[in-house]
N, C-alpha and C positions, 0 to 999 in steps of 0.2 A: 476605538469607534464611537466611543459614546461623543467624547469632543467633535465628532465629522458630524455627528446627529443635531448636536447642538447648532454647530454651526449653519447646517442645514435650515433646520429650524427658523433662526437667525433672519438666515438668507429669506426664506419662504415669508418671515412677517414683515422683512422690510419691504418686499416685491409687493404684497398686500398693503399695505400701509402706504407705499406710492401711488400703485392705483386709486387705492381711495381715496385717496388724496389728489388724482388729477381727479377724478369721478366726479368730488364734489366741487373741484375748480371747472368743470368744464357745463355742471349743472348749472353755476352762478353764474358763469359767462351767460349762457346759453337763456339762462332765465332773465336775465336784466339786459340782456340785446332783446327778447319778446318784448317785456314792458316800456323800452325805447318806443319798439316800431309799433306798440299799439298805441303809446300817448301822442306821436306822429302823424298817425292815422286818426285819432280819433279830433284832434287839434286841425288838421287838415278837414276835418268835414264842416267844421266851424264857420270855419274862413270862407264859404262859398261867396263870389258878390255875382250881383245880376249887371249882368256887362252891362252899363249905362253910360254912356257916350257921352252926354252933356246934362243939367238940371233945366228942363224947358219950362216945366207948368208954370210958374210962375210969370213968364214973359211970354206966353201965348195966345193969343185973342180968344177970346171967349163967345160963342154963340147959343142962341137956343131954343130947344126942338118945340114942333109945335105944342107939346105938354107942359111946358115951361123948363125941362130939364135943361143946366147947363153942360156944358161940354167944349171940348175943344178944338177950335174950327180949322187948325190943321196940323192932325196927327189923329189916327184908328190906331185900333189893337185886332191886329191878327193871330187867327188860329192857324199853326200849321200841322201838317201829318209826320214830312219831315224834313228835318233838319238843314238837309244840302239844299232844301230850293229856296232857304232863304233868299240869297243872293240875284236868284233868279223874278223873285217875288219886287224885291227891290228896283231891278230894272226895269219891269212891269210898268211900275207908278212914278218909278224916279224919284222913288222916293230916299230918306234918311235916316238909318236907324237909328231910333234913339235907347231904347232898353231891351233888354234879350233875355225874356225868363226861360230859361228852358229845361227844368222841372215842370213846367205846367204847358211848355210848347208856345207858347204865344211872343211877341214881337210888337213894339210901338216901332212905326213910323212918322216920321213927319213930312208930309205930301202938302202940295200948294193947295187944292181943292178935296173938300173930305167928301163932302156930296159924291160930284161927280166922281171921285174914287170908288165909294162905296155901291155906287149906281154899277162902274164895272166890275167888281167882285160879288156881284149879284149876279153873273152868268153862271151857269152852272159851268159849262165849258171851261171855263177861267179855274173856277175852281174846281174841277176835277184834275188840269193840267196840272196848276201849280199846288195841289195838295193843300187847298185852302180849307183851312173845316169852318171856320167864321169869320167875319170882318164886324166891326164896330165903333162904333163914337168913345173917347175915352170922356169918360165924364168927369164932371168937377166934384173932388169931395172938397168938403166943406166940413170946421169941426164945429159943435154950436156951441157959443159960447157958456159958461156957467161960472154961479160963484158959493163959495160954501159959508154956510149959515150956521153961525155957534146956538147952540142953545142955552139961553138963557140960566145960573145956578140955578133958580128958585124949580125949573123943568121936572119932571117927574113923571115917568113913563109907565101909563096903565096899562097894566096886564089885564087880557082878558079870559077870564075863569069860567068854565065852561061846569054847569048845575047839568043832574041826573036828570031832575025834570023836563032837562032841553030836551034829550035824547027817548022820546018815546020805544023803539026797540030795542034797547038796551036789555042783555040777557045778566047782567052782574058776572058775566068772566071775565075773566084779568084780559088785560089789553082790547079789551071788547069795543073801547071806543075807539081807541087806535085804528082797529080795521076795518073800516067803515066800504072803504075803496075794494076789498076782495071777496 
């Protein structure tokens, strides 16, 4: 009888160890699967593209507004409210999609005459029908040239040190000099 109980205890321990091992294996498997899926989803978030068809800004003709601002004479920015209406907007303008940025609901469209197109899109009925929020020029952006100046070796920074006589309302409390805005 004792042998049978020992054998039964051995079988129970063996079953428990097998189930424990399978539990650990399943935990490791599902946790590694979770980490792989998480890393794939995070990398897919980093690789969002702006659906650019071609790179036109350097080759586009430039015009000037009355106030002197430069803009591309063959492109406009259009803010839309419904992504499904983009093709109908392109058909209306007889234009070509240059850039689509869905995160901010904007498209850049190449057209024949920007001024006539903006005049057409100024009509409230057309804006409402096609879900156009705004239409504007694509302004030229230029970086201002700069140069890095190096300081001479004998250059010293002079620190400005405040003295108590400069503060007429100084009460003597700690940090009172620094709490002037409160």
